[in-house]
N, CA and C atoms of all chains as a GROMACS GRO file, in nm:
protein
  600
    1MET      N    1   0.081  -0.116  -0.015
    1MET     CA    2  -0.019  -0.020   0.006
    1MET      C    3   0.072   0.105   0.036
    2ALA      N    4   0.080   0.181  -0.105
    2ALA     CA    5   0.119   0.287  -0.119
    2ALA      C    6   0.144   0.460  -0.034
    3THR      N    7   0.113   0.437   0.064
    3THR     CA    8   0.069   0.580   0.203
    3THR      C    9   0.199   0.619   0.196
    4THR      N   10   0.226   0.747   0.252
    4THR     CA   11   0.271   0.795   0.391
    4THR      C   12   0.234   0.868   0.471
    5THR      N   13   0.302   0.818   0.594
    5THR     CA   14   0.184   0.916   0.694
    5THR      C   15   0.344   0.965   0.788
    6LEU      N   16   0.261   1.149   0.746
    6LEU     CA   17   0.363   1.244   0.741
    6LEU      C   18   0.325   1.269   0.936
    7LEU      N   19   0.442   1.210   1.041
    7LEU     CA   20   0.439   1.255   1.162
    7LEU      C   21   0.525   1.391   1.222
    8SER      N   22   0.614   1.390   1.224
    8SER     CA   23   0.711   1.472   1.246
    8SER      C   24   0.870   1.505   1.094
    9ASN      N   25   0.822   1.391   1.020
    9ASN     CA   26   0.988   1.413   1.002
    9ASN      C   27   0.977   1.504   0.837
   10PRO      N   28   0.923   1.565   0.787
   10PRO     CA   29   0.918   1.651   0.695
   10PRO      C   30   1.019   1.780   0.698
   11HIS      N   31   1.058   1.809   0.606
   11HIS     CA   32   1.237   1.923   0.655
   11HIS      C   33   1.230   2.026   0.528
   12VAL      N   34   1.218   2.106   0.582
   12VAL     CA   35   1.172   2.273   0.498
   12VAL      C   36   1.337   2.315   0.528
   13LEU      N   37   1.405   2.362   0.382
   13LEU     CA   38   1.491   2.464   0.436
   13LEU      C   39   1.432   2.534   0.286
   14ILE      N   40   1.466   2.677   0.354
   14ILE     CA   41   1.440   2.836   0.341
   14ILE      C   42   1.545   2.930   0.302
   15ASN      N   43   1.602   2.928   0.206
   15ASN     CA   44   1.687   3.021   0.171
   15ASN      C   45   1.832   2.944   0.274
   16SER      N   46   1.836   2.795   0.275
   16SER     CA   47   1.923   2.704   0.333
   16SER      C   48   1.903   2.735   0.530
   17VAL      N   49   1.852   2.821   0.568
   17VAL     CA   50   1.776   2.801   0.683
   17VAL      C   51   1.639   2.665   0.710
   18ASN      N   52   1.676   2.605   0.828
   18ASN     CA   53   1.601   2.528   0.845
   18ASN      C   54   1.501   2.580   0.909
   19MET      N   55   1.342   2.580   0.891
   19MET     CA   56   1.285   2.584   0.922
   19MET      C   57   1.174   2.475   0.981
   20SER      N   58   1.197   2.335   0.992
   20SER     CA   59   1.108   2.254   0.973
   20SER      C   60   1.044   2.258   1.142
   21ASP      N   61   1.142   2.319   1.238
   21ASP     CA   62   1.074   2.314   1.398
   21ASP      C   63   0.954   2.416   1.417
   22GLN      N   64   0.964   2.477   1.333
   22GLN     CA   65   0.807   2.661   1.315
   22GLN      C   66   0.716   2.569   1.207
   23CYS      N   67   0.719   2.470   1.082
   23CYS     CA   68   0.668   2.449   0.951
   23CYS      C   69   0.532   2.331   1.000
   24THR      N   70   0.405   2.381   1.008
   24THR     CA   71   0.274   2.301   1.028
   24THR      C   72   0.225   2.253   0.906
   25ALA      N   73   0.285   2.320   0.762
   25ALA     CA   74   0.232   2.204   0.696
   25ALA      C   75   0.337   2.280   0.545
   26ALA      N   76   0.344   2.227   0.427
   26ALA     CA   77   0.412   2.237   0.353
   26ALA      C   78   0.308   2.177   0.192
   27ASN      N   79   0.293   2.268   0.074
   27ASN     CA   80   0.227   2.123  -0.001
   27ASN      C   81   0.319   2.257  -0.096
   28PHE      N   82   0.397   2.138  -0.207
   28PHE     CA   83   0.505   2.170  -0.292
   28PHE      C   84   0.421   2.148  -0.391
   29SER      N   85   0.375   2.169  -0.534
   29SER     CA   86   0.289   2.231  -0.593
   29SER      C   87   0.393   2.209  -0.756
   30ILE      N   88   0.383   2.152  -0.808
   30ILE     CA   89   0.451   2.117  -0.938
   30ILE      C   90   0.360   2.088  -1.052
   31ASP      N   91   0.387   2.240  -1.154
   31ASP     CA   92   0.266   2.229  -1.280
   31ASP      C   93   0.322   2.281  -1.406
   32TYR      N   94   0.292   2.263  -1.463
   32TYR     CA   95   0.314   2.254  -1.636
   32TYR      C   96   0.222   2.358  -1.701
   33ALA      N   97   0.199   2.416  -1.749
   33ALA     CA   98   0.138   2.510  -1.851
   33ALA      C   99   0.054   2.385  -1.964
   34GLN      N  100  -0.070   2.345  -2.017
   34GLN     CA  101  -0.096   2.194  -2.027
   34GLN      C  102  -0.159   2.347  -2.231
   35LEU      N  103  -0.012   2.276  -2.321
   35LEU     CA  104  -0.042   2.332  -2.460
   35LEU      C  105  -0.135   2.219  -2.576
   36THR      N  106  -0.274   2.264  -2.578
   36THR     CA  107  -0.290   2.178  -2.717
   36THR      C  108  -0.229   2.166  -2.837
   37ALA      N  109  -0.194   2.044  -2.876
   37ALA     CA  110  -0.145   2.021  -2.964
   37ALA      C  111  -0.258   1.915  -3.061
   38THR      N  112  -0.377   1.913  -3.088
   38THR     CA  113  -0.428   1.898  -3.175
   38THR      C  114  -0.465   1.950  -3.290
   39ALA      N  115  -0.448   1.836  -3.370
   39ALA     CA  116  -0.438   1.941  -3.534
   39ALA      C  117  -0.566   1.876  -3.593
   40PHE      N  118  -0.581   1.920  -3.688
   40PHE     CA  119  -0.729   1.839  -3.794
   40PHE      C  120  -0.660   1.684  -3.823
   41GLY      N  121  -0.754   1.623  -3.825
   41GLY     CA  122  -0.713   1.482  -3.860
   41GLY      C  123  -0.729   1.337  -3.738
   42ASP      N  124  -0.732   1.440  -3.611
   42ASP     CA  125  -0.690   1.377  -3.488
   42ASP      C  126  -0.844   1.344  -3.438
   43VAL      N  127  -0.875   1.301  -3.383
   43VAL     CA  128  -1.011   1.219  -3.287
   43VAL      C  129  -0.967   1.245  -3.133
   44ASP      N  130  -0.926   1.308  -3.090
   44ASP     CA  131  -0.873   1.340  -2.930
   44ASP      C  132  -0.819   1.413  -2.918
   45ASN      N  133  -0.811   1.536  -2.807
   45ASN     CA  134  -0.678   1.603  -2.773
   45ASN      C  135  -0.598   1.561  -2.743
   46LYS      N  136  -0.466   1.613  -2.783
   46LYS     CA  137  -0.393   1.585  -2.715
   46LYS      C  138  -0.297   1.736  -2.652
   47TYR      N  139  -0.236   1.734  -2.620
   47TYR     CA  140  -0.109   1.782  -2.515
   47TYR      C  141  -0.001   1.769  -2.540
   48VAL      N  142   0.094   1.955  -2.483
   48VAL     CA  143   0.266   1.897  -2.494
   48VAL      C  144   0.241   1.968  -2.379
   49LYS      N  145   0.389   2.006  -2.262
   49LYS     CA  146   0.412   2.079  -2.189
   49LYS      C  147   0.454   2.190  -2.240
   50GLY      N  148   0.367   2.309  -2.118
   50GLY     CA  149   0.397   2.417  -2.162
   50GLY      C  150   0.522   2.480  -2.055
   51LEU      N  151   0.512   2.574  -2.045
   51LEU     CA  152   0.590   2.684  -1.894
   51LEU      C  153   0.599   2.616  -1.800
   52GLY      N  154   0.677   2.575  -1.689
   52GLY     CA  155   0.669   2.571  -1.527
   52GLY      C  156   0.597   2.672  -1.470
   53ASP      N  157   0.488   2.610  -1.381
   53ASP     CA  158   0.454   2.731  -1.316
   53ASP      C  159   0.454   2.663  -1.104
   54HIS      N  160   0.563   2.641  -1.068
   54HIS     CA  161   0.534   2.624  -0.986
   54HIS      C  162   0.536   2.683  -0.856
   55SER      N  163   0.516   2.631  -0.759
   55SER     CA  164   0.487   2.703  -0.630
   55SER      C  165   0.519   2.644  -0.498
   56VAL      N  166   0.525   2.736  -0.370
   56VAL     CA  167   0.517   2.639  -0.244
   56VAL      C  168   0.449   2.724  -0.135
   57THR      N  169   0.330   2.636  -0.057
   57THR     CA  170   0.292   2.694   0.000
   57THR      C  171   0.311   2.648   0.185
   58LEU      N  172   0.359   2.718   0.240
   58LEU     CA  173   0.389   2.692   0.371
   58LEU      C  174   0.333   2.773   0.499
   59SER      N  175   0.278   2.680   0.552
   59SER     CA  176   0.238   2.742   0.688
   59SER      C  177   0.364   2.724   0.811
   60PHE      N  178   0.387   2.872   0.892
   60PHE     CA  179   0.483   2.840   0.986
   60PHE      C  180   0.373   2.920   1.178
   61TYR      N  181   0.486   2.896   1.234
   61TYR     CA  182   0.411   2.916   1.344
   61TYR      C  183   0.530   3.152   1.358
   62GLY      N  184   0.450   3.195   1.376
   62GLY     CA  185   0.526   3.359   1.376
   62GLY      C  186   0.581   3.381   1.508
   63SER      N  187   0.739   3.294   1.540
   63SER     CA  188   0.784   3.361   1.613
   63SER      C  189   0.882   3.465   1.587
   64PHE      N  190   0.920   3.583   1.684
   64PHE     CA  191   0.946   3.733   1.608
   64PHE      C  192   1.101   3.703   1.697
   65ALA      N  193   1.115   3.608   1.725
   65ALA     CA  194   1.218   3.611   1.809
   65ALA      C  195   1.431   3.566   1.718
   66ALA      N  196   1.464   3.598   1.738
   66ALA     CA  197   1.604   3.569   1.679
   66ALA      C  198   1.594   3.443   1.564
   67SER      N  199   1.673   3.457   1.488
   67SER     CA  200   1.709   3.348   1.379
   67SER      C  201   1.562   3.265   1.391
   68GLU      N  202   1.409   3.299   1.459
   68GLU     CA  203   1.342   3.253   1.350
   68GLU      C  204   1.230   3.280   1.271
   69THR      N  205   1.100   3.274   1.288
   69THR     CA  206   1.079   3.333   1.097
   69THR      C  207   1.068   3.408   1.070
   70TRP      N  208   1.018   3.506   1.178
   70TRP     CA  209   1.016   3.657   1.115
   70TRP      C  210   1.160   3.672   1.039
   71ALA      N  211   1.256   3.627   1.121
   71ALA     CA  212   1.394   3.660   1.091
   71ALA      C  213   1.439   3.612   0.969
   72THR      N  214   1.320   3.509   0.953
   72THR     CA  215   1.380   3.432   0.800
   72THR      C  216   1.377   3.471   0.688
   73LEU      N  217   1.235   3.513   0.673
   73LEU     CA  218   1.120   3.521   0.587
   73LEU      C  219   1.088   3.709   0.589
   74ASN      N  220   1.093   3.776   0.669
   74ASN     CA  221   1.106   3.921   0.668
   74ASN      C  222   1.178   3.974   0.539
   75GLY      N  223   1.287   3.892   0.531
   75GLY     CA  224   1.398   3.932   0.455
   75GLY      C  225   1.415   3.893   0.314
   76LEU      N  226   1.307   3.797   0.277
   76LEU     CA  227   1.254   3.736   0.149
   76LEU      C  228   1.171   3.795   0.052
   77VAL      N  229   1.051   3.894   0.156
   77VAL     CA  230   0.961   3.971   0.071
   77VAL      C  231   1.005   4.035  -0.024
   78GLY      N  232   0.972   3.993  -0.160
   78GLY     CA  233   1.037   4.095  -0.249
   78GLY      C  234   1.154   4.033  -0.331
   79THR      N  235   1.183   3.949  -0.310
   79THR     CA  236   1.316   3.882  -0.347
   79THR      C  237   1.258   3.753  -0.387
   80THR      N  238   1.391   3.642  -0.447
   80THR     CA  239   1.382   3.512  -0.492
   80THR      C  240   1.429   3.418  -0.402
   81THR      N  241   1.462   3.328  -0.400
   81THR     CA  242   1.560   3.216  -0.261
   81THR      C  243   1.529   3.107  -0.362
   82THR      N  244   1.584   3.006  -0.264
   82THR     CA  245   1.568   2.864  -0.274
   82THR      C  246   1.538   2.811  -0.201
   83ILE      N  247   1.428   2.711  -0.228
   83ILE     CA  248   1.361   2.615  -0.121
   83ILE      C  249   1.390   2.497  -0.142
   84ILE      N  250   1.415   2.399  -0.028
   84ILE     CA  251   1.449   2.253  -0.027
   84ILE      C  252   1.348   2.224   0.063
   85VAL      N  253   1.239   2.112  -0.019
   85VAL     CA  254   1.149   2.058   0.086
   85VAL      C  255   1.120   1.881   0.087
   86SER      N  256   1.140   1.820   0.180
   86SER     CA  257   1.213   1.655   0.161
   86SER      C  258   1.128   1.582   0.276
   87PRO      N  259   1.127   1.477   0.217
   87PRO     CA  260   0.990   1.370   0.318
   87PRO      C  261   1.076   1.373   0.454
   88GLU      N  262   1.215   1.356   0.452
   88GLU     CA  263   1.283   1.316   0.579
   88GLU      C  264   1.384   1.491   0.580
   89ALA      N  265   1.430   1.462   0.711
   89ALA     CA  266   1.558   1.520   0.720
   89ALA      C  267   1.661   1.463   0.663
   90PRO      N  268   1.762   1.526   0.524
   90PRO     CA  269   1.869   1.385   0.544
   90PRO      C  270   1.991   1.395   0.637
   91ALA      N  271   2.044   1.279   0.686
   91ALA     CA  272   2.127   1.246   0.746
   91ALA      C  273   2.246   1.326   0.700
   92THR      N  274   2.284   1.332   0.618
   92THR     CA  275   2.392   1.453   0.619
   92THR      C  276   2.339   1.573   0.507
   93PRO      N  277   2.345   1.648   0.592
   93PRO     CA  278   2.322   1.822   0.540
   93PRO      C  279   2.366   1.839   0.436
   94GLY      N  280   2.226   1.857   0.347
   94GLY     CA  281   2.249   1.878   0.169
   94GLY      C  282   2.229   1.692   0.101
   95THR      N  283   2.208   1.623   0.164
   95THR     CA  284   2.267   1.483   0.081
   95THR      C  285   2.133   1.453   0.086
   96TYR      N  286   2.005   1.427  -0.050
   96TYR     CA  287   1.944   1.288  -0.084
   96TYR      C  288   1.936   1.183  -0.155
   97SER      N  289   1.825   1.142  -0.148
   97SER     CA  290   1.804   1.032  -0.191
   97SER      C  291   1.735   0.983  -0.269
   98ALA      N  292   1.684   0.877  -0.374
   98ALA     CA  293   1.529   0.848  -0.426
   98ALA      C  294   1.468   0.828  -0.361
   99THR      N  295   1.509   0.804  -0.210
   99THR     CA  296   1.327   0.792  -0.115
   99THR      C  297   1.330   0.883   0.002
  100ASN      N  298   1.420   0.976  -0.077
  100ASN     CA  299   1.425   1.134   0.055
  100ASN      C  300   1.450   1.189  -0.050
  101PRO      N  301   1.378   1.252  -0.153
  101PRO     CA  302   1.415   1.358  -0.274
  101PRO      C  303   1.430   1.464  -0.213
  102GLY      N  304   1.499   1.532  -0.230
  102GLY     CA  305   1.515   1.671  -0.265
  102GLY      C  306   1.436   1.770  -0.310
  103MET      N  307   1.276   1.832  -0.282
  103MET     CA  308   1.244   1.855  -0.389
  103MET      C  309   1.246   2.021  -0.419
  104THR      N  310   1.337   2.078  -0.519
  104THR     CA  311   1.377   2.211  -0.497
  104THR      C  312   1.363   2.281  -0.616
  105LEU      N  313   1.332   2.434  -0.514
  105LEU     CA  314   1.255   2.569  -0.667
  105LEU      C  315   1.361   2.631  -0.644
  106THR      N  316   1.452   2.728  -0.716
  106THR     CA  317   1.514   2.771  -0.739
  106THR      C  318   1.528   2.902  -0.821
  107GLY      N  319   1.540   3.021  -0.698
  107GLY     CA  320   1.490   3.138  -0.751
  107GLY      C  321   1.343   3.160  -0.733
  108THR      N  322   1.291   3.133  -0.660
  108THR     CA  323   1.114   3.129  -0.626
  108THR      C  324   1.120   3.274  -0.575
  109PHE      N  325   1.002   3.329  -0.598
  109PHE     CA  326   0.956   3.506  -0.560
  109PHE      C  327   0.864   3.454  -0.435
  110LEU      N  328   0.890   3.522  -0.344
  110LEU     CA  329   0.810   3.586  -0.229
  110LEU      C  330   0.788   3.703  -0.222
  111ALA      N  331   0.649   3.698  -0.286
  111ALA     CA  332   0.594   3.815  -0.292
  111ALA      C  333   0.466   3.877  -0.173
  112SER      N  334   0.450   3.806  -0.093
  112SER     CA  335   0.401   3.870   0.054
  112SER      C  336   0.419   3.817   0.173
  113LEU      N  337   0.376   3.914   0.310
  113LEU     CA  338   0.413   3.780   0.417
  113LEU      C  339   0.326   3.830   0.516
  114PRO      N  340   0.220   3.716   0.480
  114PRO     CA  341   0.049   3.774   0.590
  114PRO      C  342   0.106   3.751   0.740
  115VAL      N  343   0.125   3.796   0.854
  115VAL     CA  344   0.099   3.755   0.962
  115VAL      C  345  -0.055   3.779   1.006
  116ASN      N  346  -0.062   3.623   1.135
  116ASN     CA  347  -0.190   3.595   1.127
  116ASN      C  348  -0.217   3.635   1.284
  117PHE      N  349  -0.296   3.726   1.342
  117PHE     CA  350  -0.358   3.721   1.451
  117PHE      C  351  -0.438   3.664   1.472
  118ALA      N  352  -0.468   3.591   1.606
  118ALA     CA  353  -0.570   3.542   1.607
  118ALA      C  354  -0.585   3.528   1.819
  119LEU      N  355  -0.662   3.578   1.901
  119LEU     CA  356  -0.741   3.563   1.992
  119LEU      C  357  -0.719   3.437   2.056
  120GLY      N  358  -0.626   3.428   2.158
  120GLY     CA  359  -0.615   3.290   2.212
  120GLY      C  360  -0.556   3.191   2.121
  121GLU      N  361  -0.472   3.199   1.994
  121GLU     CA  362  -0.430   3.139   1.939
  121GLU      C  363  -0.245   3.178   1.925
  122LEU      N  364  -0.203   3.063   1.847
  122LEU     CA  365  -0.017   3.111   1.818
  122LEU      C  366  -0.008   3.182   1.664
  123ASN      N  367  -0.004   3.306   1.664
  123ASN     CA  368   0.028   3.359   1.540
  123ASN      C  369   0.119   3.224   1.474
  124THR      N  370   0.109   3.291   1.347
  124THR     CA  371   0.101   3.203   1.241
  124THR      C  372   0.135   3.349   1.108
  125MET      N  373   0.226   3.245   1.021
  125MET     CA  374   0.276   3.313   0.914
  125MET      C  375   0.220   3.210   0.804
  126ASP      N  376   0.161   3.292   0.712
  126ASP     CA  377   0.115   3.181   0.564
  126ASP      C  378   0.176   3.229   0.449
  127VAL      N  379   0.270   3.149   0.432
  127VAL     CA  380   0.338   3.232   0.238
  127VAL      C  381   0.355   3.140   0.177
  128VAL      N  382   0.322   3.215   0.022
  128VAL     CA  383   0.323   3.102  -0.100
  128VAL      C  384   0.431   3.188  -0.185
  129PHE      N  385   0.593   3.073  -0.191
  129PHE     CA  386   0.682   3.073  -0.282
  129PHE      C  387   0.615   3.074  -0.452
  130THR      N  388   0.669   3.153  -0.544
  130THR     CA  389   0.601   3.110  -0.691
  130THR      C  390   0.710   3.075  -0.760
  131GLY      N  391   0.685   3.088  -0.891
  131GLY     CA  392   0.819   3.041  -0.952
  131GLY      C  393   0.921   2.994  -0.917
  132GLY      N  394   0.977   3.013  -1.022
  132GLY     CA  395   1.181   2.933  -1.012
  132GLY      C  396   1.168   2.827  -1.085
  133VAL      N  397   1.296   2.753  -1.067
  133VAL     CA  398   1.314   2.631  -1.184
  133VAL      C  399   1.318   2.495  -1.050
  134TYR      N  400   1.218   2.412  -1.116
  134TYR     CA  401   1.201   2.308  -1.039
  134TYR      C  402   1.307   2.171  -1.025
  135SER      N  403   1.366   2.102  -0.926
  135SER     CA  404   1.458   2.031  -0.979
  135SER      C  405   1.446   1.940  -0.830
  136LEU      N  406   1.431   1.809  -0.888
  136LEU     CA  407   1.437   1.686  -0.761
  136LEU      C  408   1.590   1.653  -0.784
  137ASP      N  409   1.662   1.672  -0.642
  137ASP     CA  410   1.743   1.635  -0.597
  137ASP      C  411   1.762   1.506  -0.537
  138ILE      N  412   1.821   1.425  -0.603
  138ILE     CA  413   1.819   1.214  -0.533
  138ILE      C  414   1.958   1.219  -0.525
  139SER      N  415   2.098   1.288  -0.538
  139SER     CA  416   2.216   1.283  -0.520
  139SER      C  417   2.265   1.211  -0.425
  140MET      N  418   3.366   3.578   0.174
  140MET     CA  419   3.392   3.466   0.273
  140MET      C  420   3.295   3.492   0.361
  141TYR      N  421   3.172   3.419   0.436
  141TYR     CA  422   3.116   3.407   0.534
  141TYR      C  423   3.067   3.277   0.664
  142VAL      N  424   3.058   3.313   0.746
  142VAL     CA  425   3.077   3.204   0.849
  142VAL      C  426   2.965   3.211   0.952
  143ILE      N  427   2.884   3.105   0.941
  143ILE     CA  428   2.772   3.044   0.990
  143ILE      C  429   2.741   3.070   1.166
  144LEU      N  430   2.648   3.162   1.223
  144LEU     CA  431   2.606   3.226   1.273
  144LEU      C  432   2.505   3.188   1.340
  145SER      N  433   2.387   3.069   1.314
  145SER     CA  434   2.266   3.029   1.338
  145SER      C  435   2.360   2.865   1.282
  146GLU      N  436   2.228   2.783   1.396
  146GLU     CA  437   2.271   2.669   1.413
  146GLU      C  438   2.107   2.614   1.292
  147ARG      N  439   2.009   2.661   1.281
  147ARG     CA  440   1.898   2.664   1.116
  147ARG      C  441   2.069   2.670   1.034
  148VAL      N  442   2.133   2.704   0.954
  148VAL     CA  443   2.175   2.727   0.906
  148VAL      C  444   2.259   2.612   0.886
  149GLY      N  445   2.362   2.586   0.992
  149GLY     CA  446   2.444   2.479   1.022
  149GLY      C  447   2.515   2.445   1.162
  150THR      N  448   2.658   2.405   1.135
  150THR     CA  449   2.729   2.446   1.258
  150THR      C  450   2.769   2.567   1.282
  151LEU      N  451   2.770   2.614   1.386
  151LEU     CA  452   2.816   2.762   1.433
  151LEU      C  453   2.999   2.753   1.429
  152GLY      N  454   3.002   2.893   1.360
  152GLY     CA  455   3.187   2.937   1.318
  152GLY      C  456   3.205   2.878   1.180
  153ALA      N  457   3.136   2.746   1.162
  153ALA     CA  458   3.153   2.668   0.977
  153ALA      C  459   3.170   2.772   0.897
  154LYS      N  460   3.242   2.754   0.814
  154LYS     CA  461   3.251   2.834   0.676
  154LYS      C  462   3.092   2.816   0.595
  155PHE      N  463   3.024   2.914   0.520
  155PHE     CA  464   2.867   2.918   0.480
  155PHE      C  465   2.954   2.921   0.334
  156ASP      N  466   2.958   2.817   0.283
  156ASP     CA  467   2.894   2.763   0.128
  156ASP      C  468   2.781   2.846   0.064
  157PRO      N  469   2.744   2.953   0.060
  157PRO     CA  470   2.570   2.954  -0.033
  157PRO      C  471   2.548   2.858  -0.132
  158ALA      N  472   2.484   2.792  -0.159
  158ALA     CA  473   2.364   2.746  -0.266
  158ALA      C  474   2.302   2.817  -0.376
  159ASP      N  475   2.352   2.766  -0.489
  159ASP     CA  476   2.271   2.815  -0.597
  159ASP      C  477   2.144   2.880  -0.573
  160GLY      N  478   2.087   3.043  -0.619
  160GLY     CA  479   1.996   3.085  -0.590
  160GLY      C  480   1.966   3.163  -0.399
  161VAL      N  481   2.064   3.117  -0.325
  161VAL     CA  482   2.029   3.125  -0.181
  161VAL      C  483   2.069   3.288  -0.180
  162ASN      N  484   1.955   3.376  -0.123
  162ASN     CA  485   1.964   3.492  -0.072
  162ASN      C  486   2.064   3.543   0.040
  163ILE      N  487   2.209   3.598  -0.012
  163ILE     CA  488   2.258   3.603   0.123
  163ILE      C  489   2.248   3.741   0.175
  164ASP      N  490   2.172   3.791   0.044
  164ASP     CA  491   2.102   3.990   0.131
  164ASP      C  492   2.035   3.928   0.296
  165ALA      N  493   1.972   3.859   0.255
  165ALA     CA  494   1.831   3.771   0.410
  165ALA      C  495   1.884   3.757   0.483
  166LEU      N  496   2.011   3.651   0.474
  166LEU     CA  497   2.109   3.582   0.532
  166LEU      C  498   2.159   3.661   0.653
  167LEU      N  499   2.206   3.779   0.571
  167LEU     CA  500   2.305   3.869   0.659
  167LEU      C  501   2.221   3.972   0.772
  168ALA      N  502   2.116   3.987   0.686
  168ALA     CA  503   2.019   4.080   0.756
  168ALA      C  504   1.932   4.051   0.887
  169GLY      N  505   1.881   3.874   0.883
  169GLY     CA  506   1.876   3.819   0.984
  169GLY      C  507   1.962   3.741   1.076
  170GLY      N  508   2.047   3.759   1.109
  170GLY     CA  509   2.171   3.750   1.156
  170GLY      C  510   2.218   3.605   1.177
  171PHE      N  511   2.217   3.495   1.034
  171PHE     CA  512   2.236   3.390   1.006
  171PHE      C  513   2.328   3.382   1.008
  172ILE      N  514   2.414   3.432   0.888
  172ILE     CA  515   2.542   3.435   0.880
  172ILE      C  516   2.597   3.589   0.859
  173GLY      N  517   2.776   3.610   0.898
  173GLY     CA  518   2.841   3.679   0.881
  173GLY      C  519   2.909   3.666   0.847
  174LEU      N  520   2.993   3.832   0.777
  174LEU     CA  521   3.112   3.803   0.734
  174LEU      C  522   3.267   3.719   0.782
  175SER      N  523   3.289   3.687   0.781
  175SER     CA  524   3.438   3.568   0.808
  175SER      C  525   3.517   3.714   0.894
  176SER      N  526   3.581   3.719   1.006
  176SER     CA  527   3.686   3.773   1.010
  176SER      C  528   3.797   3.767   0.999
  177THR      N  529   3.806   3.614   0.936
  177THR     CA  530   3.964   3.611   0.921
  177THR      C  531   3.974   3.619   0.808
  178THR      N  532   3.880   3.694   0.630
  178THR     CA  533   3.944   3.746   0.604
  178THR      C  534   4.020   3.813   0.571
  179LYS      N  535   4.151   3.807   0.518
  179LYS     CA  536   4.276   3.920   0.536
  179LYS      C  537   4.222   3.994   0.399
  180ALA      N  538   4.257   4.165   0.431
  180ALA     CA  539   4.195   4.304   0.345
  180ALA      C  540   4.317   4.256   0.278
  181PRO      N  541   4.282   4.275   0.110
  181PRO     CA  542   4.382   4.293   0.014
  181PRO      C  543   4.502   4.342   0.080
  182LYS      N  544   4.621   4.370   0.070
  182LYS     CA  545   4.712   4.441   0.075
  182LYS      C  546   4.711   4.550  -0.017
  183SER      N  547   4.767   4.665  -0.009
  183SER     CA  548   4.787   4.819  -0.028
  183SER      C  549   4.876   4.798  -0.158
  184ALA      N  550   4.895   4.876  -0.239
  184ALA     CA  551   5.050   4.838  -0.337
  184ALA      C  552   5.120   4.904  -0.281
  185LYS      N  553   5.242   4.810  -0.315
  185LYS     CA  554   5.354   4.919  -0.258
  185LYS      C  555   5.402   5.069  -0.346
  186THR      N  556   5.446   5.158  -0.236
  186THR     CA  557   5.517   5.296  -0.344
  186THR      C  558   5.624   5.317  -0.248
  187ASP      N  559   5.680   5.347  -0.352
  187ASP     CA  560   5.807   5.365  -0.307
  187ASP      C  561   5.849   5.528  -0.207
  188THR      N  562   5.852   5.539  -0.087
  188THR     CA  563   5.845   5.662  -0.040
  188THR      C  564   6.017   5.732  -0.040
  189ASP      N  565   6.025   5.817  -0.025
  189ASP     CA  566   6.151   5.921  -0.020
  189ASP      C  567   6.144   5.947   0.146
  190THR      N  568   6.278   5.862   0.182
  190THR     CA  569   6.302   5.866   0.322
  190THR      C  570   6.406   5.988   0.344
  191ASP      N  571   6.476   6.014   0.209
  191ASP     CA  572   6.562   6.091   0.241
  191ASP      C  573   6.508   6.248   0.301
  192THR      N  574   6.642   6.329   0.365
  192THR     CA  575   6.560   6.398   0.401
  192THR      C  576   6.652   6.525   0.336
  193ASP      N  577   6.593   6.669   0.343
  193ASP     CA  578   6.733   6.746   0.296
  193ASP      C  579   6.742   6.839   0.377
  194THR      N  580   6.718   6.775   0.480
  194THR     CA  581   6.812   6.900   0.620
  194THR      C  582   6.868   6.785   0.660
  195GLU      N  583   7.002   6.819   0.747
  195GLU     CA  584   7.077   6.747   0.809
  195GLU      C  585   7.080   6.841   0.974
  196THR      N  586   7.050   6.719   1.025
  196THR     CA  587   7.114   6.774   1.210
  196THR      C  588   7.179   6.754   1.231
  197ASP      N  589   7.233   6.892   1.288
  197ASP     CA  590   7.376   6.896   1.354
  197ASP      C  591   7.379   6.843   1.460
  198THR      N  592   7.434   6.699   1.513
  198THR     CA  593   7.434   6.607   1.668
  198THR      C  594   7.565   6.711   1.754
  199LYS      N  595   7.627   6.791   1.697
  199LYS     CA  596   7.736   6.847   1.752
  199LYS      C  597   7.681   6.962   1.832
  200ASP      N  598   7.743   6.956   1.952
  200ASP     CA  599   7.735   7.067   2.074
  200ASP      C  600   7.823   7.239   1.997
   0.00000   0.00000   0.00000
């Protein structure tokens, strides 16, 4: 049965900063434009891959302490960076494998940094990194 | 040359070699890394200095 239960292992590296202990959700979306390639004579639609338009949505607890969430994300707003998400923390930093691939977006853009405050709850920061070059590090 | 200042990036005090696409300015601003103090400043160009003086000092009393 091909299932994976994520308890506490996923590893999130933002701009080389390990933010796994503040992250509660990560959605790494690999998307490509779907271009129609259907022509006269075809009886079924055909498609080819267009431009990639990838994104990573991350939810963090909003710590404002030194070296925490705010310090990591604030300097990235309006700029590009590299994000790596993997199912588990690599045994050796930066070394991924086929069973623990490093899903990487290089040059991905952070447009905004919404900070959520709610009475009686831990404050959170939910960010969306868009664009960039997708690669899968399995070396 | 950069040095790691936060355990979130790696071993404290270790040399930081940025990967492709890493935003160095944000890491510096957030205090995660710093400039290595062991980096030697480039030497200034050697220049000849004329140490000869035109005036002589009379040491005799």
